[in-house]
Steps between C-alpha positions, in 0.01 A plus 500: 500500500636843408421828668485842337870560572598183314282603207660846495849351504412264216352783291795734562750223423316404183491864384880500529549165331585319824376189675534502878447167677244513780758417768661839435177704515541581872841659437377684193200628698734629773712685243193645327374633833841653571518665157147636540596654835799669331269625225263646758790686663603651168144592405458674835809716449409860429726678257517872427362624169846581366802279553855551385609251237717211607871513426619320189590141565790344317596144592 
């Protein structure tokens, strides 16, 4: 039996051309939750209307 999280993982994996065995779904779910929490932090960051451009990066 799959829950909604397993279905989401399967759909996301399929959209990216991946197959993730069900025994790894718990770890993938943990990482998805962590990434979503990082996304929420970034979305909550208020930036001023005008920002200075970043310096030029040269590797």
